[in-house]
C-alpha positions as a Markdown table, in Angstrom:
| # | Residue | x | y | z |
|---|---|---|---|---|
| 1 | Unk | 11.9 | 3.7 | -5.2 |
| 2 | Unk | 8.4 | 5.1 | -5.4 |
| 3 | Unk | 5.6 | 4.1 | -7.8 |
| 4 | Unk | 6.4 | 7.3 | -9.7 |
| 5 | Unk | 9.6 | 5.6 | -10.8 |
| 6 | Unk | 9.2 | 2.1 | -12.1 |
| 7 | Unk | 5.6 | 2.5 | -12.4 |
| 8 | Unk | 5.4 | 5.8 | -14.3 |
| 9 | Unk | 7.9 | 3.9 | -16.4 |
| 10 | Unk | 5.1 | 1.4 | -16.9 |
| 11 | Unk | 2.6 | 4.1 | -17.6 |
| 12 | Unk | 5.1 | 4.6 | -20.4 |
| 13 | Unk | 5.0 | 1.1 | -21.4 |
| 14 | Unk | 2.9 | 0.9 | -20.4 |
| 15 | Unk | 5.0 | 3.9 | -6.6 |
| 16 | Unk | 1.2 | 5.9 | -1.9 |
| 17 | Unk | -2.6 | 6.5 | -0.8 |
| 18 | Unk | -4.0 | 8.5 | 2.1 |
| 19 | Unk | -7.1 | 7.6 | 4.0 |
| 20 | Unk | -9.1 | 10.6 | 2.9 |
| 21 | Unk | -10.6 | 9.0 | -0.1 |
| 22 | Unk | -10.0 | 7.5 | -3.4 |
| 23 | Unk | -9.8 | 10.9 | -5.0 |
| 24 | Unk | -6.6 | 11.5 | -3.0 |
| 25 | Unk | -5.6 | 7.8 | -3.7 |
| 26 | Unk | -5.8 | 8.6 | -7.4 |
| 27 | Unk | -3.7 | 11.7 | -7.1 |
| 28 | Unk | -1.0 | 10.0 | -5.2 |
| 29 | Unk | -0.2 | 7.4 | -7.7 |
| 30 | Unk | -2.8 | 4.8 | -8.3 |
| 31 | Unk | -4.1 | 5.2 | -11.8 |
| 32 | Unk | -5.8 | 8.6 | -12.2 |
| 33 | Unk | -7.5 | 10.6 | -14.7 |
| 34 | Unk | -4.5 | 12.9 | -14.9 |
| 35 | Unk | -2.5 | 9.9 | -16.1 |
| 36 | Unk | -4.7 | 9.9 | -19.2 |
| 37 | Unk | -4.2 | 13.6 | -19.8 |
| 38 | Unk | -0.5 | 13.2 | -19.5 |
| 39 | Unk | -0.2 | 10.3 | -21.8 |
| 40 | Unk | 3.2 | 9.2 | -23.1 |
| 41 | Unk | 4.0 | 8.7 | -26.8 |
| 42 | Unk | 1.8 | 6.2 | -28.5 |
| 43 | Unk | 4.6 | 3.8 | -29.0 |
| 44 | Unk | 4.9 | 3.4 | -25.2 |
| 45 | Unk | 1.4 | 4.1 | -24.0 |
| 46 | Unk | -0.3 | 1.6 | -26.4 |
| 47 | Unk | -3.4 | -0.4 | -26.3 |
| 48 | Unk | -4.2 | -3.6 | -24.5 |
| 49 | Unk | -3.9 | -7.0 | -26.2 |
| 50 | Unk | -7.3 | -8.0 | -27.8 |
| 51 | Unk | -10.1 | -8.7 | -25.4 |
| 52 | Unk | -10.9 | -12.4 | -24.6 |
| 53 | Unk | -8.7 | -15.2 | -23.5 |
| 54 | Unk | -5.3 | -15.5 | -25.1 |
| 55 | Unk | -3.4 | -18.8 | -25.2 |
| 56 | Unk | -2.9 | -20.9 | -22.1 |
| 57 | Unk | -4.8 | -20.7 | -18.8 |
| 58 | Unk | -7.2 | -18.0 | -18.3 |
| 59 | Unk | -9.2 | -16.5 | -15.5 |
| 60 | Unk | -12.3 | -18.8 | -15.8 |
| 61 | Unk | -12.0 | -20.0 | -12.1 |
| 62 | Unk | -10.5 | -16.8 | -10.7 |
| 63 | Unk | -13.7 | -14.7 | -10.5 |
| 64 | Unk | -15.5 | -17.6 | -8.9 |
| 65 | Unk | -12.8 | -18.2 | -6.4 |
| 66 | Unk | -12.7 | -14.5 | -5.5 |
| 67 | Unk | -16.4 | -14.3 | -5.3 |
| 68 | Unk | -16.6 | -17.3 | -3.1 |
| 69 | Unk | -14.0 | -15.9 | -0.7 |
| 70 | Unk | -15.7 | -12.5 | -0.7 |
| 71 | Unk | -19.1 | -14.2 | 0.1 |
| 72 | Unk | -17.6 | -15.1 | 3.5 |
| 73 | Unk | -17.5 | -11.4 | 4.3 |
| 74 | Unk | -20.2 | -8.6 | 4.0 |
| 75 | Unk | -20.6 | -8.9 | 0.2 |
| 76 | Unk | -23.8 | -11.0 | 0.5 |
| 77 | Unk | -27.2 | -10.6 | 2.0 |
| 78 | Unk | -28.2 | -7.1 | 3.0 |
| 79 | Unk | -24.7 | -5.6 | 2.7 |
| 80 | Unk | -24.4 | -7.2 | -0.8 |
| 81 | Unk | -27.7 | -5.7 | -1.9 |
| 82 | Unk | -26.7 | -2.2 | -0.6 |
| 83 | Unk | -23.4 | -2.3 | -2.4 |
| 84 | Unk | -25.2 | -3.4 | -5.6 |
| 85 | Unk | -27.8 | -0.7 | -5.2 |
| 86 | Unk | -25.3 | 2.1 | -4.7 |
| 87 | Unk | -23.2 | 0.9 | -7.7 |
| 88 | Unk | -26.2 | 0.6 | -10.0 |
| 89 | Unk | -27.3 | 4.2 | -8.8 |
| 90 | Unk | -23.8 | 5.4 | -9.8 |
| 91 | Unk | -24.1 | 3.7 | -13.2 |
| 92 | Unk | -27.4 | 5.6 | -13.8 |
| 93 | Unk | -25.8 | 8.9 | -12.8 |
| 94 | Unk | -22.9 | 8.2 | -15.1 |
| 95 | Unk | -25.3 | 7.6 | -18.0 |
| 96 | Unk | -27.1 | 10.8 | -17.2 |
| 97 | Unk | -23.7 | 12.7 | -17.1 |
| 98 | Unk | -22.8 | 11.2 | -20.5 |
| 99 | Unk | -26.1 | 12.4 | -22.0 |
| 100 | Unk | -25.4 | 15.8 | -20.5 |
| 101 | Unk | -22.2 | 16.0 | -22.4 |
| 102 | Unk | -19.5 | 15.2 | -19.7 |
| 103 | Unk | -16.7 | 12.9 | -20.2 |
| 104 | Unk | -18.8 | 9.9 | -19.0 |
| 105 | Unk | -20.3 | 7.7 | -21.6 |
| 106 | Unk | -22.9 | 5.0 | -21.7 |
| 107 | Unk | -20.1 | 2.4 | -21.6 |
| 108 | Unk | -19.5 | 3.5 | -18.0 |
| 109 | Unk | -22.9 | 2.1 | -17.0 |
| 110 | Unk | -21.7 | -1.5 | -16.9 |
| 111 | Unk | -21.9 | -3.7 | -13.9 |
| 112 | Unk | -19.4 | -2.2 | -11.5 |
| 113 | Unk | -20.9 | -4.6 | -8.9 |
| 114 | Unk | -19.7 | -7.6 | -10.7 |
| 115 | Unk | -16.4 | -6.0 | -11.5 |
| 116 | Unk | -15.8 | -5.3 | -7.8 |
| 117 | Unk | -16.8 | -8.8 | -6.7 |
| 118 | Unk | -14.3 | -10.5 | -9.1 |
| 119 | Unk | -11.6 | -7.7 | -9.0 |
| 120 | Unk | -8.0 | -8.9 | -8.6 |
| 121 | Unk | -7.3 | -5.4 | -7.1 |
| 122 | Unk | -9.3 | -6.2 | -3.9 |
| 123 | Unk | -8.3 | -8.5 | -1.1 |
| 124 | Unk | -10.8 | -9.4 | 1.6 |
| 125 | Unk | -9.1 | -12.6 | 2.7 |
| 126 | Unk | -6.7 | -11.0 | 5.0 |
| 127 | Unk | -8.5 | -8.3 | 7.0 |
| 128 | Unk | -7.4 | -6.8 | 10.4 |
| 129 | Unk | -8.7 | -9.5 | 12.7 |
| 130 | Unk | -8.2 | -9.8 | 16.5 |
| 131 | Unk | -4.8 | -11.3 | 16.0 |
| 132 | Unk | -3.6 | -8.7 | 13.6 |
| 133 | Unk | -5.0 | -5.9 | 15.8 |
| 134 | Unk | -3.1 | -7.2 | 18.8 |
| 135 | Unk | 0.0 | -7.3 | 16.7 |
| 136 | Unk | -0.4 | -3.8 | 15.4 |
| 137 | Unk | -0.8 | -2.6 | 19.1 |
| 138 | Unk | 1.8 | -4.5 | 20.9 |
| 139 | Unk | 4.4 | -4.3 | 18.1 |
| 140 | Unk | 4.1 | -0.6 | 17.6 |
| 141 | Unk | 7.6 | -0.1 | 19.2 |
| 142 | Unk | 9.0 | -2.4 | 16.4 |
| 143 | Unk | 7.4 | -0.1 | 13.9 |
| 144 | Unk | 8.9 | 3.0 | 15.4 |
| 145 | Unk | 12.4 | 1.4 | 15.5 |
| 146 | Unk | 12.2 | 0.2 | 11.9 |
| 147 | Unk | 10.7 | 3.4 | 10.6 |
| 148 | Unk | 13.4 | 5.5 | 12.2 |
| 149 | Unk | 16.3 | 3.3 | 11.0 |
| 150 | Unk | 14.8 | 3.1 | 7.5 |
| 151 | Unk | 14.4 | 6.9 | 7.5 |
| 152 | Unk | 18.1 | 7.5 | 8.5 |
| 153 | Unk | 19.3 | 4.9 | 6.0 |
| 154 | Unk | 17.2 | 6.3 | 3.1 |
| 155 | Unk | 18.3 | 9.9 | 3.7 |
| 156 | Unk | 21.9 | 8.9 | 4.0 |
| 157 | Unk | 21.8 | 6.9 | 0.8 |
| 158 | Unk | 20.0 | 9.8 | -1.0 |
| 159 | Unk | 22.6 | 12.3 | 0.2 |
| 160 | Unk | 25.4 | 9.9 | -0.8 |
| 161 | Unk | 24.0 | 9.7 | -4.3 |
| 162 | Unk | 23.6 | 13.5 | -4.6 |
| 163 | Unk | 27.3 | 13.8 | -3.6 |
| 164 | Unk | 28.4 | 11.3 | -6.2 |
| 165 | Unk | 26.4 | 13.0 | -8.9 |
| 166 | Unk | 27.6 | 16.5 | -8.2 |
| 167 | Unk | 31.1 | 16.0 | -6.9 |
| 168 | Unk | 32.4 | 13.4 | -9.2 |
| 169 | Unk | 33.1 | 14.8 | -12.7 |
| 170 | Unk | 30.9 | 13.9 | -15.7 |
| 171 | Unk | 32.3 | 12.8 | -19.0 |
| 172 | Unk | 31.1 | 13.1 | -22.5 |
| 173 | Unk | 27.3 | 13.7 | -22.9 |
| 174 | Unk | 27.0 | 14.1 | -19.1 |
| 175 | Unk | 28.1 | 10.5 | -18.6 |
| 176 | Unk | 30.9 | 9.2 | -16.4 |
| 177 | Unk | 31.0 | 5.4 | -16.3 |
| 178 | Unk | 33.0 | 5.3 | -13.1 |
| 179 | Unk | 30.6 | 7.7 | -11.3 |
| 180 | Unk | 27.5 | 6.0 | -12.6 |
| 181 | Unk | 28.8 | 2.5 | -11.8 |
| 182 | Unk | 29.7 | 3.6 | -8.2 |
| 183 | Unk | 26.2 | 5.1 | -7.7 |
| 184 | Unk | 24.5 | 2.1 | -9.1 |
| 185 | Unk | 26.5 | -0.3 | -7.0 |
| 186 | Unk | 25.7 | 1.8 | -3.9 |
| 187 | Unk | 22.0 | 1.6 | -4.6 |
| 188 | Unk | 22.2 | -2.1 | -5.4 |
| 189 | Unk | 23.9 | -2.8 | -2.1 |
| 190 | Unk | 21.5 | -0.6 | -0.1 |
| 191 | Unk | 18.3 | -2.4 | -1.2 |
| 192 | Unk | 18.9 | -5.7 | 0.7 |
| 193 | Unk | 19.6 | -3.6 | 3.8 |
| 194 | Unk | 16.3 | -1.7 | 3.3 |
| 195 | Unk | 14.4 | -5.0 | 3.0 |
| 196 | Unk | 16.1 | -6.6 | 6.0 |
| 197 | Unk | 15.1 | -3.6 | 8.1 |
| 198 | Unk | 11.5 | -4.2 | 6.8 |
| 199 | Unk | 11.4 | -7.7 | 7.9 |
| 200 | Unk | 12.5 | -9.4 | 4.7 |
| 201 | Unk | 15.5 | -11.2 | 6.4 |
| 202 | Unk | 16.2 | -13.6 | 3.5 |
| 203 | Unk | 15.4 | -13.4 | -0.1 |
| 204 | Unk | 15.6 | -16.7 | -2.0 |
| 205 | Unk | 16.6 | -16.3 | -5.7 |
| 206 | Unk | 15.9 | -19.2 | -8.0 |
| 207 | Unk | 17.4 | -19.2 | -11.4 |
| 208 | Unk | 20.3 | -16.9 | -10.5 |
| 209 | Unk | 22.3 | -18.2 | -13.4 |
| 210 | Unk | 19.8 | -16.6 | -15.7 |
| 211 | Unk | 20.9 | -13.1 | -14.5 |
| 212 | Unk | 24.2 | -13.4 | -16.4 |
| 213 | Unk | 22.3 | -14.7 | -19.5 |
| 214 | Unk | 20.1 | -11.6 | -19.3 |
| 215 | Unk | 23.2 | -9.3 | -19.1 |
| 216 | Unk | 24.7 | -11.1 | -22.1 |
| 217 | Unk | 21.5 | -10.8 | -24.2 |
| 218 | Unk | 21.0 | -7.2 | -23.0 |
| 219 | Unk | 17.3 | -8.1 | -22.5 |
| 220 | Unk | 14.5 | -6.0 | -20.9 |
| 221 | Unk | 13.6 | -7.3 | -17.4 |
| 222 | Unk | 9.9 | -7.7 | -16.9 |
| 223 | Unk | 8.1 | -8.7 | -13.7 |
| 224 | Unk | 4.7 | -9.4 | -12.2 |
| 225 | Unk | 3.9 | -6.2 | -10.2 |
| 226 | Unk | 2.4 | -6.9 | -6.9 |
| 227 | Unk | 3.6 | -4.3 | -4.3 |
| 228 | Unk | 5.6 | -1.2 | -3.6 |
| 229 | Unk | 8.3 | -3.5 | -2.3 |
| 230 | Unk | 8.9 | -4.9 | -5.7 |
| 231 | Unk | 11.4 | -2.3 | -7.0 |
| 232 | Unk | 13.8 | -2.8 | -3.9 |
| 233 | Unk | 13.5 | -6.6 | -4.4 |
| 234 | Unk | 14.4 | -6.4 | -8.1 |
| 235 | Unk | 17.4 | -4.1 | -7.3 |
| 236 | Unk | 18.7 | -6.8 | -5.0 |
| 237 | Unk | 19.4 | -8.8 | -8.2 |
| 238 | Unk | 21.4 | -6.2 | -10.0 |
| 239 | Unk | 21.3 | -2.4 | -10.9 |
| 240 | Unk | 18.3 | -1.8 | -13.2 |
| 241 | Unk | 17.2 | 1.2 | -15.1 |
| 242 | Unk | 13.6 | 2.2 | -15.7 |
| 243 | Unk | 11.5 | 4.4 | -18.0 |
| 244 | Unk | 9.7 | 7.4 | -16.5 |
| 245 | Unk | 8.0 | 10.6 | -17.5 |
| 246 | Unk | 10.5 | 13.4 | -17.9 |
| 247 | Unk | 9.0 | 15.3 | -15.0 |
| 248 | Unk | 10.1 | 12.5 | -12.6 |
| 249 | Unk | 13.7 | 13.7 | -13.1 |
| 250 | Unk | 12.9 | 16.9 | -11.2 |
| 251 | Unk | 11.2 | 15.2 | -8.2 |
| 252 | Unk | 13.5 | 15.9 | -5.2 |
| 253 | Unk | 14.1 | 12.3 | -4.0 |
| 254 | Unk | 13.2 | 10.0 | -7.0 |
| 255 | Unk | 14.9 | 12.2 | -9.6 |
| 256 | Unk | 18.5 | 11.8 | -8.5 |
| 257 | Unk | 18.1 | 8.1 | -8.0 |
| 258 | Unk | 16.7 | 7.8 | -11.5 |
| 259 | Unk | 19.5 | 9.9 | -12.9 |
| 260 | Unk | 22.1 | 7.7 | -11.2 |
| 261 | Unk | 20.4 | 4.6 | -12.5 |
| 262 | Unk | 20.2 | 6.2 | -16.0 |
| 263 | Unk | 16.5 | 5.9 | -16.4 |
| 264 | Unk | 15.1 | 6.8 | -19.8 |
| 265 | Unk | 13.0 | 10.0 | -19.3 |
| 266 | Unk | 10.4 | 10.3 | -22.1 |
| 267 | Unk | 8.3 | 13.2 | -23.3 |
| 268 | Unk | 4.6 | 13.3 | -22.6 |
| 269 | Unk | 2.4 | 14.4 | -25.4 |
| 270 | Unk | 1.4 | 18.0 | -25.0 |
| 271 | Unk | 3.7 | 18.8 | -22.2 |
| 272 | Unk | 6.8 | 21.0 | -21.7 |
| 273 | Unk | 9.1 | 18.0 | -21.2 |
| 274 | Unk | 11.1 | 18.9 | -24.3 |
| 275 | Unk | 12.8 | 21.6 | -22.3 |
| 276 | Unk | 13.9 | 19.1 | -19.6 |
| 277 | Unk | 17.6 | 18.3 | -20.2 |
| 278 | Unk | 17.1 | 14.8 | -19.1 |
| 279 | Unk | 14.4 | 14.0 | -21.8 |
| 280 | Unk | 15.6 | 11.6 | -24.4 |
| 281 | Unk | 15.6 | 12.9 | -28.0 |
| 282 | Unk | 13.8 | 11.2 | -30.8 |
| 283 | Unk | 11.7 | 8.0 | -30.8 |
| 284 | Unk | 11.5 | 6.3 | -27.5 |
| 285 | Unk | 11.5 | 2.9 | -29.2 |
| 286 | Unk | 14.8 | 3.7 | -30.8 |
| 287 | Unk | 16.1 | 4.8 | -27.4 |
| 288 | Unk | 15.2 | 1.5 | -26.0 |
| 289 | Unk | 17.0 | -0.3 | -28.8 |
| 290 | Unk | 20.0 | 2.0 | -28.3 |
| 291 | Unk | 20.1 | 1.3 | -24.6 |
| 292 | Unk | 20.3 | -2.4 | -25.3 |
| 293 | Unk | 23.5 | -1.7 | -27.3 |
| 294 | Unk | 25.0 | 0.4 | -24.5 |
| 295 | Unk | 26.8 | -2.2 | -22.3 |
| 296 | Unk | 27.8 | 0.4 | -19.8 |
| 297 | Unk | 24.2 | 1.1 | -18.8 |
| 298 | Unk | 22.1 | -1.1 | -16.5 |
| 299 | Unk | 19.4 | -3.3 | -18.1 |
| 300 | Unk | 16.0 | -1.7 | -18.5 |
| 301 | Unk | 13.1 | -3.0 | -16.3 |
| 302 | Unk | 9.4 | -2.7 | -17.1 |
| 303 | Unk | 6.2 | -3.9 | -15.4 |
| 304 | Unk | 4.0 | -4.8 | -18.4 |
| 305 | Unk | 0.8 | -4.9 | -16.2 |
| 306 | Unk | 1.5 | -1.1 | -15.4 |
| 307 | Unk | 0.0 | -1.3 | -11.9 |
| 308 | Unk | 0.0 | -3.5 | -8.8 |
| 309 | Unk | -2.9 | -5.8 | -7.6 |
| 310 | Unk | -3.9 | -7.6 | -4.5 |
| 311 | Unk | -4.1 | -11.1 | -6.0 |
| 312 | Unk | -1.4 | -13.4 | -7.3 |
| 313 | Unk | -2.4 | -13.4 | -11.0 |
| 314 | Unk | -1.3 | -11.7 | -14.3 |
| 315 | Unk | -3.3 | -8.7 | -15.5 |
| 316 | Unk | -3.4 | -7.7 | -19.2 |
| 317 | Unk | 0.0 | -6.8 | -20.6 |
| 318 | Unk | 0.7 | -3.4 | -22.2 |
| 319 | Unk | 3.1 | -3.2 | -25.2 |
| 320 | Unk | 6.0 | -1.0 | -24.1 |
| 321 | Unk | 8.3 | -3.9 | -23.3 |
| 322 | Unk | 7.5 | -5.7 | -26.5 |
| 323 | Unk | 7.3 | -3.2 | -29.4 |
| 324 | Unk | 11.1 | -2.8 | -29.7 |
| 325 | Unk | 11.5 | -6.5 | -30.4 |
| 326 | Unk | 14.2 | -6.9 | -27.8 |
| 327 | Unk | 14.4 | -10.1 | -25.9 |
| 328 | Unk | 12.9 | -10.1 | -22.4 |
| 329 | Unk | 13.8 | -11.8 | -19.1 |
| 330 | Unk | 10.9 | -12.4 | -16.9 |
| 331 | Unk | 11.4 | -12.2 | -13.1 |
| 332 | Unk | 8.6 | -13.7 | -10.9 |
| 333 | Unk | 7.9 | -12.2 | -7.5 |
| 334 | Unk | 6.1 | -14.2 | -4.8 |
| 335 | Unk | 5.2 | -13.1 | -1.4 |
| 336 | Unk | 4.5 | -15.8 | 1.2 |
| 337 | Unk | 2.2 | -14.8 | 4.0 |
| 338 | Unk | -0.6 | -16.0 | 6.3 |
| 339 | Unk | -2.2 | -13.1 | 8.0 |
| 340 | Unk | -0.9 | -10.0 | 6.1 |
| 341 | Unk | -0.8 | -9.7 | 2.3 |
| 342 | Unk | 2.0 | -7.4 | 1.1 |
| 343 | Unk | 0.5 | -7.0 | -2.3 |
| 344 | Unk | -0.9 | -3.6 | -2.8 |
| 345 | Unk | -4.2 | -3.3 | -4.5 |
| 346 | Unk | -7.2 | -1.0 | -3.8 |
| 347 | Unk | -7.3 | -0.4 | -0.1 |
| 348 | Unk | -8.6 | 2.4 | 2.1 |
| 349 | Unk | -5.3 | 3.5 | 3.5 |
| 350 | Unk | -1.8 | 2.9 | 2.1 |
| 351 | Unk | -0.3 | 4.4 | 5.3 |
| 352 | Unk | -2.1 | 1.6 | 7.2 |
| 353 | Unk | -0.9 | -1.0 | 4.8 |
| 354 | Unk | 2.7 | 0.1 | 5.2 |
| 355 | Unk | 2.2 | 0.1 | 9.1 |
| 356 | Unk | 1.0 | -3.4 | 8.9 |
| 357 | Unk | 4.0 | -4.5 | 6.8 |
| 358 | Unk | 6.4 | -3.0 | 9.3 |
| 359 | Unk | 4.8 | -4.6 | 12.4 |
| 360 | Unk | 5.2 | -8.1 | 10.9 |
| 361 | Unk | 8.0 | -9.9 | 12.8 |
| 362 | Unk | 9.0 | -11.6 | 9.6 |
| 363 | Unk | 8.1 | -10.9 | 5.9 |
| 364 | Unk | 8.8 | -13.3 | 3.0 |
| 365 | Unk | 9.6 | -12.6 | -0.6 |
| 366 | Unk | 11.2 | -14.8 | -3.2 |
| 367 | Unk | 12.5 | -14.1 | -6.7 |
| 368 | Unk | 12.7 | -16.5 | -9.7 |
| 369 | Unk | 14.6 | -15.5 | -12.8 |
| 370 | Unk | 13.4 | -17.2 | -16.0 |
| 371 | Unk | 15.7 | -17.6 | -19.0 |
| 372 | Unk | 15.7 | -14.8 | -21.6 |
| 373 | Unk | 12.9 | -15.0 | -24.1 |
| 374 | Unk | 14.0 | -14.2 | -27.7 |
| 375 | Unk | 11.1 | -13.3 | -30.0 |
| 376 | Unk | 10.9 | -15.0 | -33.4 |
| 377 | Unk | 10.2 | -13.1 | -36.6 |
| 378 | Unk | 6.5 | -13.2 | -36.2 |
| 379 | Unk | 6.6 | -12.0 | -32.6 |
| 380 | Unk | 8.9 | -9.3 | -33.6 |
| 381 | Unk | 6.4 | -7.9 | -36.0 |
| 382 | Unk | 3.3 | -8.6 | -33.7 |
| 383 | Unk | 3.8 | -7.3 | -30.2 |
| 384 | Unk | 0.4 | -8.8 | -29.1 |
| 385 | Unk | 1.7 | -12.3 | -30.0 |
| 386 | Unk | 5.0 | -11.6 | -28.3 |
| 387 | Unk | 3.3 | -10.3 | -25.1 |
| 388 | Unk | 0.8 | -13.1 | -25.2 |
| 389 | Unk | 3.3 | -15.9 | -25.4 |
| 390 | Unk | 5.5 | -14.3 | -22.6 |
| 391 | Unk | 2.4 | -13.8 | -20.4 |
| 392 | Unk | 1.5 | -17.6 | -20.8 |
| 393 | Unk | 5.1 | -18.6 | -19.9 |
| 394 | Unk | 5.0 | -16.4 | -16.8 |
| 395 | Unk | 1.6 | -17.7 | -15.7 |
| 396 | Unk | 2.7 | -21.3 | -16.0 |
| 397 | Unk | 5.8 | -20.7 | -14.0 |
| 398 | Unk | 3.8 | -18.8 | -11.3 |
| 399 | Unk | 1.0 | -21.3 | -11.5 |
| 400 | Unk | -1.3 | -18.3 | -11.4 |
| 401 | Unk | -4.3 | -17.3 | -13.5 |
| 402 | Unk | -4.3 | -14.8 | -16.4 |
| 403 | Unk | -6.9 | -12.2 | -15.6 |
| 404 | Unk | -8.6 | -10.3 | -18.4 |
| 405 | Unk | -8.6 | -7.1 | -16.3 |
| 406 | Unk | -6.0 | -4.3 | -16.2 |
| 407 | Unk | -5.3 | -0.7 | -15.3 |
| 408 | Unk | -8.5 | 0.4 | -17.1 |
| 409 | Unk | -10.7 | -1.7 | -14.8 |
| 410 | Unk | -8.7 | -0.4 | -11.8 |
| 411 | Unk | -9.3 | 3.2 | -12.8 |
| 412 | Unk | -13.0 | 2.5 | -13.3 |
| 413 | Unk | -13.3 | 1.1 | -9.7 |
| 414 | Unk | -11.4 | 4.1 | -8.3 |
| 415 | Unk | -13.6 | 6.6 | -10.2 |
| 416 | Unk | -16.8 | 4.9 | -9.0 |
| 417 | Unk | -15.5 | 5.2 | -5.3 |
| 418 | Unk | -15.1 | 1.5 | -4.7 |
| 419 | Unk | -12.6 | 0.7 | -1.9 |
| 420 | Unk | -12.5 | -1.3 | 1.2 |
| 421 | Unk | -13.1 | -0.4 | 4.8 |
| 422 | Unk | -10.1 | 0.2 | 7.1 |
| 423 | Unk | -10.1 | -3.3 | 8.4 |
| 424 | Unk | -10.1 | -4.6 | 4.8 |
| 425 | Unk | -13.0 | -7.0 | 5.5 |
| 426 | Unk | -15.6 | -5.6 | 3.1 |
| 427 | Unk | -16.0 | -3.6 | 0.0 |
| 428 | Unk | -17.6 | -0.1 | 0.4 |
| 429 | Unk | -18.7 | 2.7 | -1.8 |
| 430 | Unk | -18.0 | 6.4 | -1.4 |
| 431 | Unk | -20.5 | 8.5 | -3.2 |
| 432 | Unk | -18.6 | 11.8 | -2.9 |
| 433 | Unk | -15.5 | 10.3 | -4.6 |
| 434 | Unk | -17.6 | 8.9 | -7.5 |
| 435 | Unk | -19.4 | 12.3 | -7.9 |
| 436 | Unk | -16.0 | 14.1 | -8.0 |
| 437 | Unk | -14.7 | 11.6 | -10.5 |
| 438 | Unk | -17.7 | 12.1 | -12.7 |
| 439 | Unk | -17.6 | 15.9 | -12.7 |
| 440 | Unk | -16.0 | 17.6 | -15.7 |
| 441 | Unk | -12.3 | 18.0 | -15.2 |
| 442 | Unk | -10.7 | 21.4 | -14.9 |
| 443 | Unk | -7.9 | 21.9 | -17.4 |
| 444 | Unk | -5.1 | 24.5 | -17.1 |
C-alpha cells in the first residue's frame, strides 16, 4: 500500500522518491507544495497542537543527541560552515523573494541550519559503509530474486482483488458484505507473505488481546509512522480501512485496494472530487462516526503524525483522528536494526533505500497494541488535550521522545533543498531545488 493510501489519509487527518532531486521527491509523495493546494476539509486537515512542550517527556535531549551523532560526520568544521553558509544564503534569498511579493515570507528566513542539525527526518548514523557496500554488491542476486517474487505476488493479488470487485455482485449502495470480507481477508493474508519475502520472517505482536478490544470498541487505530513498510505490517493484525483523497480511488493500483478495504474517500476543497462516485457525502467527521457504527466495515486507521521520519520519536499530532471523539487504539511499531535503518525520512534516493532493505538477509519489525483509549468529556470537547494525552501514553510505551517538529518542518527542509548524500553520511544542500521551490507556483 503506497504512501498515497494511508498517508494521504493522514494528510486528511491529518506512500517513493527518485534520485533526481528533492523537487521530484516532493512530487512523489513526501510533503509537497501541492499538498497545500489540494487541502482537505478543515475538519480533517486541521492545525497542529499548540507550540511548546505538552505534558510528559519532551524533546529536550533529542536535538542534542542528534547533533552529537551528526557531529561525527561532515556536519562540523569546514563542511559544517559550508552548509551553514548555503542555508543562510537561502534564507536571505527567501526574504528577498518575500519582499518581491512571492509566496515566501520573512518567517522562512529562520535558521534552517539548526533545523537540519536537529531534524528527526535525517539519519546520518547508518550510512553506506564498507560493510553495507559489500552487502549491496554480493547480495544483489538476493535482491533480484526477492524483487521478482514480490512483483509476481503483488500483481497476482491485485488482479485477484479486481476480479472479486467486478465479478462478485454488489448489494445495496454498492456494498456486498461477503465480497468485501473476502477481499479484505485476502489482503490481510497476503501482507505477511509480502513481509516474509522482504526479509521480515517473524513479526512479534505484543498485546494481541487488545485487537479484540479495539474491534469491540470500534475504535480508530493510530500508529507511529516510520516507514513505507508500516501499512503492510499493520494489515498483518487485521483488515484496516484508511482515509484518502477521493482522487486516490482512480489510481490504477491503489484505488481498487482502497475500495476493497472500504476506505473513506473525502473531497478536497476546490477540486472536482464531488463528481467521483467514491466520494463520501456530507461532513467527513460524521462519516467517521458513522463508520464506527458500521460493524461490517474494517476499523479505520490513521497516522496522526501525517508523515514518516528517520528517528524513533513522536512528531506533532494532527487532529483528524481525534476531532470525532471516537476512542483510539494506539499501535506501536518498532524496527530493530544495526546497519540499515528501515525508517524512511529525508534521503537522497528512495529507490536506493528500498534496495538496501531488500538486500538485508534479515529485517526485524515488531508491533505492540495498546488498550483502547476512551476520551473523557473534556477530551471529547478539546481535541488538542485528547491528542496530547494519547501522544504522552504512546511516547512512554515507546520510551521515545516527543519532538516539537512535524510535517511543516519537513516541508521547509525539502523546499530548502536539504537532503543527504547517496551514502547517507552527511547533509547536503541543493541550490537548484531551493530556487525552484521558492519560485512562484504555476496554477491551472
